[in-house]
C-alpha positions in Angstrom: -17.9 47.2 26.6 -21.5 46.8 27.3 -23.9 46.2 24.4 -27.3 47.4 24.2 -30.4 45.4 22.8 -34.1 45.4 22.4 -34.3 41.8 23.5 -31.8 39.6 25.2 -32.9 35.9 25.3 -31.2 33.5 27.9 -31.3 30.1 26.4 -31.1 29.1 22.8 -33.4 26.0 22.8 -36.4 25.7 20.6 -38.4 28.4 22.4 -35.5 30.7 22.7 -34.1 30.8 19.1 -37.8 30.8 17.7 -38.4 33.9 19.9 -35.1 35.4 18.5 -36.2 34.9 14.9 -39.7 36.5 15.5 -38.0 39.3 17.4 -35.6 39.9 14.3 -38.6 39.8 11.9 -40.2 42.6 14.0 -37.1 44.8 13.8 -35.9 44.3 17.4 -32.1 44.2 18.0 -31.8 40.7 19.5 -29.3 38.7 21.2 -29.2 35.1 22.3 -27.1 33.6 25.3 -26.4 30.0 25.3 -23.9 28.0 27.4 -24.2 24.7 25.4 -25.5 24.4 21.9 -28.1 26.3 19.9 -31.2 24.1 19.7 -31.0 23.1 23.3 -32.5 19.9 24.8 -35.0 19.2 22.0 -32.3 19.2 19.2 -29.5 17.8 21.1 -30.8 15.6 24.0 -34.4 15.1 23.4 -37.0 15.3 20.5 -34.7 15.0 17.5 -32.1 12.3 18.6 -34.7 10.1 20.4 -36.9 10.2 17.2 -34.0 9.3 15.0 -33.3 6.3 17.2 -37.2 5.4 17.2 -37.1 5.5 13.4 -34.2 3.1 13.3 -35.9 0.8 15.6 -39.0 0.9 13.4 -37.2 0.1 10.3 -35.5 -2.8 12.1 -38.8 -4.3 13.1 -40.2 -3.6 9.5 -37.3 -5.6 8.0 -37.7 -8.4 10.5 -41.5 -8.8 9.3 -40.8 -8.1 5.8 -41.8 -11.6 4.6 -45.4 -10.6 5.5 -45.2 -8.1 2.5 -43.8 -10.6 0.3 -40.2 -9.5 0.6 -37.8 -12.3 1.6 -34.5 -11.3 3.2 -31.7 -12.9 5.3 -31.8 -12.2 9.0 -31.4 -8.3 9.4 -28.3 -7.2 11.2 -28.6 -4.3 13.7 -25.5 -2.1 13.5 -25.9 0.2 16.5 -22.8 2.2 15.8 -24.5 3.2 12.3 -27.8 3.9 14.2 -26.0 6.3 16.4 -24.1 7.9 13.6 -27.3 8.5 11.6 -28.7 10.3 14.7 -25.5 12.4 15.0 -25.7 13.4 11.4 -29.4 14.5 11.8 -28.6 16.5 14.9 -25.5 18.1 13.2 -27.5 19.2 10.0 -30.2 20.6 12.0 -27.8 22.5 14.5 -26.1 24.1 11.3 -29.5 25.1 10.2 -30.3 27.0 13.5 -26.8 28.7 13.3 -27.6 29.7 9.6 -31.0 31.1 10.9 -29.2 33.2 13.4 -27.0 34.7 10.8 -29.7 35.3 8.5 -31.7 37.3 11.2 -28.6 39.2 12.3 -29.0 37.7 15.8 -25.9 38.0 18.0 -25.1 34.7 19.8 -23.1 34.7 22.9 -21.5 31.3 24.0 -21.8 31.6 27.7 -23.7 31.3 30.8 -26.1 34.3 31.3 -27.0 35.7 34.7 -29.5 38.5 35.5 -28.0 41.4 37.5 -30.0 43.7 39.9 -30.0 47.5 39.4 -26.4 48.7 38.7 -24.5 51.2 36.9 -25.7 49.8 33.7 -29.5 50.1 34.4 -31.7 51.4 37.2 -33.8 48.3 36.7 -32.8 44.5 37.2 -32.2 43.0 33.9 -28.7 43.7 32.7 -27.3 40.2 31.6 -23.7 39.3 32.6 -22.5 36.5 30.2 -19.7 34.1 31.7 -18.1 33.3 28.3 -17.5 29.7 27.6 -14.1 30.4 26.1 -12.9 31.9 29.4 -12.7 35.5 28.1 -13.8 38.4 30.1 -17.5 38.7 30.9 -19.8 40.4 28.5 -22.5 42.9 29.7 -25.6 43.0 27.8 -28.1 45.8 28.5 -31.5 44.9 27.0 -34.8 46.8 27.2 -36.4 43.2 27.7 -35.2 39.8 28.7 -36.8 36.5 27.9 -35.7 33.7 30.2 -35.8 30.5 28.1 -33.5 28.3 30.2 -35.4 25.1 29.8 -35.3 22.0 32.1 -33.0 19.0 33.1 -33.5 15.5 33.8 -34.7 14.5 37.3 -33.8 11.4 39.4 -35.1 9.8 42.6 -33.5 9.8 46.0 -31.1 6.8 46.3 -30.8 6.4 42.5 -27.7 8.6 41.8 -26.9 8.8 38.0 -23.7 7.0 37.5 -23.8 6.7 33.7 -23.2 2.9 33.8 -25.9 1.2 35.8 -28.1 4.1 36.4 -28.9 6.5 33.5 -31.4 9.3 32.4 -32.2 9.7 28.9 -29.3 12.0 28.4 -26.7 9.2 29.1 -28.9 6.7 27.1 -28.8 8.7 24.0 -24.9 8.3 24.0 -24.9 4.5 24.6 -22.2 2.8 22.5 -24.0 -0.6 22.6 -27.3 -1.7 23.6 -28.0 -3.4 27.1 -29.3 -6.9 27.1 -32.1 -5.8 29.6 -33.3 -2.6 31.2 -35.6 -1.4 34.0 -37.4 1.8 33.0 -38.7 3.7 36.1 -41.5 5.9 35.0 -44.3 5.2 32.4 -44.7 8.9 31.2 -43.9 10.1 27.7 -40.0 9.6 28.0 -40.2 6.2 29.6 -42.7 4.9 27.0 -40.8 6.1 24.0 -37.6 4.5 25.5 -39.4 1.3 26.2 -40.7 1.0 22.7 -37.6 1.7 21.1 -35.4 -0.5 23.1 -37.9 -3.4 22.8 -38.0 -3.0 19.1 -34.2 -3.2 19.1 -34.4 -6.5 20.9 -33.7 -5.3 24.5 -35.7 -7.0 27.4 -37.7 -4.2 29.0 -39.5 -3.7 32.3 -41.4 -0.6 33.1 -42.1 0.5 36.7 -44.9 3.1 36.9 -46.1 4.6 40.2 -49.6 5.4 39.0 -52.4 3.2 38.1 -51.9 3.5 34.5 -49.1 4.1 31.8 -49.3 7.7 30.6 -51.3 9.0 33.6 -52.2 12.2 31.8 -53.7 10.4 28.8 -57.1 8.9 28.3 -57.6 5.6 30.0 -58.8 3.7 27.0 -55.5 4.7 25.1 -53.3 3.7 28.2 -55.2 0.3 28.2 -54.6 -0.2 24.5 -50.9 0.8 24.9 -50.4 -1.7 27.7 -52.0 -4.5 25.7 -49.7 -3.7 22.7 -46.7 -3.4 24.9 -47.4 -6.9 26.3 -47.4 -8.1 22.7 -43.8 -6.8 22.3 -42.9 -8.8 25.5 -42.5 -5.5 27.6 -43.1 -6.3 31.3 -45.4 -3.5 32.4 -45.9 -3.0 36.2 -48.2 -0.2 37.4 -48.9 0.8 41.0 -45.2 0.2 41.4 -43.4 2.1 44.2 -39.7 1.7 43.7 -37.8 1.0 46.9 -34.5 2.8 45.9 -32.8 1.7 49.1 -32.8 -1.8 47.9 -30.6 -1.0 44.8 -27.7 -3.4 44.4 -25.1 -3.1 41.5 -22.7 -6.0 40.9 -21.4 -8.2 38.2 -22.8 -6.0 35.4 -26.5 -6.2 36.7 -28.5 -3.9 38.8 -31.3 -5.3 41.2 -34.0 -3.1 42.6 -37.1 -3.9 44.5 -40.6 -2.3 44.0 -43.6 -2.6 46.1 -46.5 -3.7 43.7 -50.0 -3.4 45.3 -48.5 -3.9 48.6 -46.2 -6.9 47.6 -42.3 -6.4 47.2 -40.9 -7.7 44.0 -37.3 -7.7 42.7 -36.3 -6.7 39.3 -33.1 -7.2 37.5 -31.5 -5.2 34.5 -28.1 -4.4 32.9 -29.3 -0.8 33.3 -31.8 1.3 35.0 -33.2 4.2 33.0 -34.9 6.7 35.3 -37.6 8.6 33.5 -39.5 10.5 36.2 -39.9 13.9 34.6 -37.8 17.1 34.3 -36.9 19.9 36.7 -36.7 23.7 35.6 -33.3 25.4 35.1 -34.2 28.5 37.3 -31.3 28.4 39.7 -28.0 30.3 39.5 -29.4 32.6 36.7 -29.8 35.6 39.0 -33.4 35.5 39.8 -32.5 36.6 43.5 -31.5 39.9 42.1 -35.1 40.5 40.9 -38.7 40.3 42.2 -39.5 37.3 40.1 -41.6 34.7 41.9 -41.2 30.9 41.7 -43.5 28.0 42.3 -41.7 24.7 43.0 -38.8 26.1 41.1 -41.0 27.2 38.1 -41.1 31.0 37.2 -44.4 32.5 37.6 -45.8 34.5 34.6 -49.0 36.1 33.3 -50.8 35.3 30.1 -48.3 37.3 28.2 -45.4 35.5 29.8 -44.3 38.5 31.9 -42.8 38.0 35.3 -43.2 40.3 38.2 -40.6 42.3 36.5 -42.7 43.4 33.6 -39.7 43.8 31.3 -38.6 40.3 32.0 -40.5 37.3 30.4 -40.1 33.6 30.8 -41.3 30.9 28.4 -40.9 27.1 28.0 -40.0 24.3 30.4 -38.9 26.9 33.1 -42.5 28.2 33.5 -43.9 24.6 33.7 -47.1 23.6 32.1 -46.9 21.3 29.2 -43.2 21.3 28.7 -43.4 20.5 24.8 -41.0 22.1 22.2 -43.9 23.4 20.1 -45.5 24.9 23.0 -42.3 26.9 24.0 -42.0 28.0 20.4 -45.5 29.5 20.5 -44.9 31.0 24.0 -41.8 32.7 22.7 -43.6 34.2 19.7 -46.4 35.5 21.9 -43.9 36.9 24.4 -41.9 38.9 21.6 -45.1 40.0 19.8 -46.3 41.5 23.4 -42.9 43.2 23.7 -43.2 44.7 20.3 -46.7 45.9 21.1 -48.4 43.6 18.6 -51.2 42.8 20.9 -51.0 39.0 20.2 -53.9 36.4 20.9 -53.4 34.4 23.9 -52.1 30.8 23.6 -54.9 28.4 24.5 -53.3 25.2 26.1 -56.3 23.1 25.4 -55.7 23.5 21.8 -51.9 22.2 21.9 -51.6 18.7 20.6 -49.6 16.2 22.7 -47.6 13.6 20.8 -45.8 10.4 21.9 -43.5 8.8 19.2 -43.6 5.3 20.5 -44.6 2.1 18.4 -47.6 2.6 18.3 -47.8 6.2 18.2 -50.0 8.2 20.5 -51.5 11.7 20.2 -54.1 13.7 21.8 -55.5 17.3 22.2 -58.0 18.6 24.7 -59.8 16.8 27.6 -59.8 13.1 28.4 -63.1 11.5 29.0 -62.5 11.5 32.6 -61.4 15.1 32.6 -64.5 16.1 30.8 -66.7 14.2 33.1 -64.9 15.7 36.2 -65.7 19.3 34.7 -69.3 18.5 34.6 -69.7 18.0 31.0 -72.5 15.6 29.6 -70.1 13.5 27.5 -70.6 11.7 24.3 -67.8 9.6 22.7 -67.1 7.9 19.4 -64.4 5.4 18.7 -63.2 3.9 15.5 -60.5 1.2 15.0 -57.8 1.2 12.4 -58.6 -2.4 11.8 -61.4 -1.3 9.5 -59.2 1.3 7.6 -58.0 0.1 4.3 -54.8 2.1 4.3 -53.9 0.7 7.8 -54.3 -2.9 6.4 -51.9 -1.9 3.5 -49.5 -0.4 5.9 -49.7 -3.6 8.0 -50.5 -1.6 11.1 -54.1 -2.1 12.3 -53.8 -1.7 16.0 -55.2 1.2 17.7 -58.1 3.7 17.3 -59.2 7.3 17.3 -61.6 8.5 20.0 -63.7 11.7 20.0 -65.0 13.1 23.4 -67.6 15.7 22.8 -70.1 17.8 24.8 -73.5 16.0 24.6 -75.5 19.4 24.8 -73.6 21.6 22.4 -71.9 18.8 20.4 -68.5 20.6 20.6 -65.4 18.5 20.5 -63.8 18.4 24.0 -61.0 16.2 23.1 -59.6 13.8 20.7 -57.3 10.9 21.5 -55.5 8.5 19.2 -53.1 5.5 19.3 -51.9 3.7 16.1 -50.0 4.4 12.9 -49.0 8.0 12.0 -51.3 9.4 14.6 -48.8 12.2 15.4 -49.6 13.5 11.9 -53.3 12.9 12.1 -53.5 15.0 15.3 -53.2 18.2 13.6 -56.7 17.9 12.1 -58.0 17.5 15.5 -55.9 20.4 16.8 -57.5 22.6 14.0 -60.9 21.4 15.0 -60.4 22.5 18.6 -59.2 26.0 17.3 -62.4 26.4 15.2 -64.6 25.1 18.0 -65.8 22.4 15.6 -68.2 19.5 16.3 -67.8 15.9 15.2 -70.5 16.4 12.4 -68.3 19.1 10.8 -65.3 16.8 10.9 -67.5 14.0 9.4 -68.4 16.4 6.6 -64.8 16.8 5.6 -64.0 14.6 2.6 -61.2 12.4 3.7 -59.4 10.8 0.6 -59.6 7.1 0.2 -57.5 5.1 1.0 -55.8 7.1 3.7 -55.3 6.7 7.3 -57.2 10.0 7.7 -60.3 8.2 7.0 -60.4 7.1 10.6 -61.0 10.9 11.7 -64.3 10.9 9.7 -65.4 7.6 10.8 -64.6 8.2 14.5 -66.6 11.6 14.2 -69.6 9.7 12.8 -69.3 7.2 15.6 -70.1 9.9 18.2 -73.8 9.7 17.0 -73.7 6.2 16.1 -73.3 6.8 12.2 -70.1 5.2 11.4 -70.0 3.5 8.1 -67.5 0.7 8.1 -68.4 -0.9 11.4 
């Protein structure tokens, strides 16, 4: 028997389940269709499990240098099985939390693969969702007034680098490793590659990064990238930029993979027990029935307007499947905006230049807004201010003094254009900068905020003062 809903959401990842909760709050009868596990990639294959591993790596490194803090210990022993078990426990706890939220919101959850049907006996408009049930039972037919597509994305590879789970892996397979490799080649110096390089190096793995672009983290400020490269070299991570991987040279034998890359025109060979391919993600837009609609795609990404409507005005799309920033917190806010538009709430638009970007490596990296290069390319007369953690008392107490905070501002209006950070706990500090962007603040206004002493947040006030050459502790 067909079930009618105000909203059916295809995909129960971060964007999908947050949208469902907001729809429930607004009194809309709501259902989610999810063919794997509620929480999606972020909870099960991305944000949460990788950060759990990163935290274990950080603790391991802290214990190794505990003598610097006056705490003498025997040589620490890394039990990777326990590391993985802790990760699994965290994921399981959060998964149960999401399931509880669905029950609390009286949101129906269908375990299966959802496809959008064209006009049919169920509806004169495309949008009926046929659910191929995971348990093999008869398909369920859902008739919604509105549909939200939140199907997310999947890992990508490169031609000639077929993922075999043994020699060649993506982050999906790496998360399930039962033991650490002695060495690894990471292809890609973007967010995923950087986090894995940091984590594995801290666990004691020999790491090589091959990045095609001129700098690590090509989307981030060049000064941040340069500092990251310097600190990675201190970790003995072999960083190769301008590296074009020659996949046809791949050889796998005797427990070692060999691959060549062209570095500034010169071919070099690299060896590793594993090769981790971290070259981005592809949208999950195929096989979900889009051919039965007038929805348009751009390189596989679903095209939407500012309220996340597709060409079919009653069908919305959010999250990784529409491209853009491809961040969990972005997807959540897109889902909320879409649902509020469905409910006639006239939501404000999401300004992507206000969305913080975070990288949970060691050191952490965070940013919001324009890089210095982007600001100049847009024609702004740029002023910058930078302040090092070396002059921050709390950083010295922490024993983490590498890194800095950098402000990029408009030289004519003094408005903040971007803030870029690398160093301890900057993924928490970035929220102040995000609020500053929302409020269209100036560095002067940040400098007038009283930052407690001693705290890492003092670096924000000092960097803001530095824009006008007025930093105190330098």
